[in-house]
C-alpha positions in Angstrom: 9.0 -6.9 16.6 5.5 -7.1 15.2 3.9 -9.2 12.5 0.5 -10.2 11.2 -0.5 -13.8 11.2 -3.2 -15.3 8.9 -5.1 -18.5 9.5 -7.5 -20.3 7.2 -11.1 -20.7 8.0 -13.9 -22.6 6.1 -15.6 -20.5 3.5 -18.5 -18.6 5.2 -22.0 -19.3 3.9 -23.0 -15.6 3.9 -21.9 -13.8 0.7 -20.9 -10.6 2.6 -18.8 -12.6 5.1 -17.2 -14.4 2.2 -16.0 -11.0 0.7 -14.7 -9.7 4.0 -12.9 -12.8 5.0 -11.3 -13.5 1.5 -7.6 -12.7 1.6 -6.1 -12.1 -1.9 -2.7 -12.8 -0.5 -3.5 -16.3 0.6 -6.2 -16.9 -2.0 -8.5 -18.3 0.7 -10.8 -17.2 3.5 -8.8 -16.2 6.5 -8.7 -14.5 9.9 -5.8 -12.5 11.1 -4.0 -11.6 14.4 -1.2 -9.2 15.1 1.7 -10.4 17.3 4.2 -8.3 19.2 7.3 -10.4 20.2 10.4 -9.4 22.1 14.0 -10.3 21.2 13.8 -13.5 23.2 10.8 -14.6 21.1 8.3 -14.3 23.9 4.8 -13.3 22.7 4.0 -10.0 24.5 0.7 -9.2 22.8 -1.9 -10.9 20.5 -4.5 -8.6 18.9 -8.2 -9.3 18.5 -9.2 -11.5 15.6 -10.0 -9.5 12.4 -10.8 -10.6 8.9 -8.0 -11.7 6.6 -8.6 -8.8 4.3 -7.3 -6.3 6.9 -3.9 -4.9 6.1 -1.1 -5.3 8.7 -0.5 -1.5 8.9 -4.2 -0.8 9.6 -4.2 -3.5 12.2 -1.3 -1.9 13.9 -2.8 1.6 13.7 -6.2 0.5 15.3 -5.5 -2.4 17.7 -2.3 -1.6 19.6 0.4 1.0 20.3 4.1 0.8 21.0 5.4 2.8 24.0 7.9 5.6 23.4 11.5 4.8 23.7 11.3 1.3 22.2 13.0 0.0 19.1 10.5 -1.7 16.7 11.7 -4.2 14.1 9.2 -4.5 11.3 9.0 -5.8 7.7 8.1 -3.8 4.6 4.4 -4.6 5.0 4.3 -1.8 7.6 5.7 0.8 5.3 4.8 4.2 6.7 4.0 3.0 10.2 6.0 5.2 12.5 4.7 5.7 16.0 5.9 8.8 17.8 9.0 8.3 19.9 9.7 4.8 18.6 12.8 3.9 16.7 11.9 1.9 13.6 14.3 -0.8 12.1 13.0 -1.9 8.7 14.6 -3.3 5.6 14.9 -0.9 2.6 12.7 -1.6 -0.4 14.4 -1.8 -3.8 13.6 1.4 -5.8 11.6 0.7 -9.0 14.0 0.2 -11.9 17.1 0.5 -9.6 19.3 -1.6 -7.4 20.2 -1.4 -3.7 23.7 -0.4 -2.9 26.0 -3.0 -1.2 25.7 -1.1 2.2 21.9 -1.2 1.9 21.9 -4.9 1.1 24.2 -5.5 4.2 21.8 -3.5 6.4 18.8 -5.5 5.1 20.7 -8.7 5.9 21.3 -7.5 9.5 17.6 -6.5 9.9 16.5 -9.8 8.5 18.9 -11.8 10.8 17.2 -10.1 13.8 13.6 -10.2 12.5 13.8 -14.0 11.8 13.0 -14.4 15.5 9.4 -13.4 15.0 9.1 -15.9 12.2 10.5 -18.6 14.5 8.0 -17.6 17.2 5.1 -17.8 14.7 6.3 -21.2 13.5 6.5 -22.4 17.1 3.0 -21.2 17.8 1.7 -22.8 14.6 3.2 -26.2 15.5 -0.2 -27.1 16.9 -2.4 -28.7 14.3 -5.5 -26.9 15.4 -3.9 -23.7 14.1 -2.6 -25.1 10.9 -5.8 -26.6 9.7 -9.2 -24.9 9.2 -11.0 -24.5 12.4 -14.8 -24.9 12.2 -15.5 -23.9 15.8 -16.7 -20.3 15.5 -18.9 -19.7 18.5 -17.8 -17.7 21.5 -14.7 -16.4 19.8 -13.2 -19.9 20.0 -10.7 -19.3 17.2 -9.3 -16.3 19.1 -9.1 -18.4 22.3 -7.2 -21.2 20.5 -4.6 -18.7 19.2 -4.1 -17.2 22.7 -3.8 -20.6 24.2 -1.2 -21.7 21.7 0.8 -18.4 22.2 0.8 -19.1 25.9 2.0 -22.6 25.4 4.8 -21.2 23.2 5.8 -18.8 26.0 5.7 -21.7 28.5 7.9 -23.9 26.3 10.5 -21.1 26.0 11.0 -21.1 29.7 12.5 -24.6 29.4 13.9 -24.6 25.9 14.8 -21.0 24.8 15.9 -20.2 21.3 19.7 -19.4 20.9 20.8 -16.9 18.4 24.3 -15.8 17.5 23.2 -12.3 16.4 22.3 -10.1 19.4 21.0 -6.6 19.5 24.3 -5.2 20.6 26.2 -7.1 17.9 24.1 -5.3 15.3 25.7 -2.0 16.3 29.3 -3.0 16.5 30.4 -1.5 13.2 30.2 2.2 12.8 29.0 2.0 9.2 26.1 -0.3 10.1 25.1 2.0 13.0 25.1 5.1 10.8 23.1 3.3 8.1 20.5 2.1 10.6 20.2 5.4 12.6 19.8 7.5 9.4 16.3 6.0 8.6 
């Protein structure tokens, strides 16, 4: 699973830096990281720090690649991101002016039940106040080092207190109708 994570920073003094760091989504000045997390919620990869204006798909295209043969669970923010040789599991967007069918809604629930793990991993990383609040320490890539340290602490904590989920990867493919819906994408 992969996801972009935004964090607030104080408004930069330089007008050009203000424009590049302003995130219209958060209505604030932010920086962003991309996370790659496995099904056990362990953080496998943290990208370099980029400006908050950078789109998640562009971040995935330029900063990391997924090896062939893997299954990648992503949200609709990565619409169109399809690395070669990787199986993509993504919820279906509702067509403009139409509704999703009952089977499509069921498939979206299954994908969301599995993808919630990355949100739990992000929440666990952001439990540290230094990540939740604005960080004014900007020299020597300190904001990046803080995020890496908190991700490592999250992985360390999981060794002793792992998350427990009822929905497993194999359970998602038990019903034939669900399997045919997910493999047809």
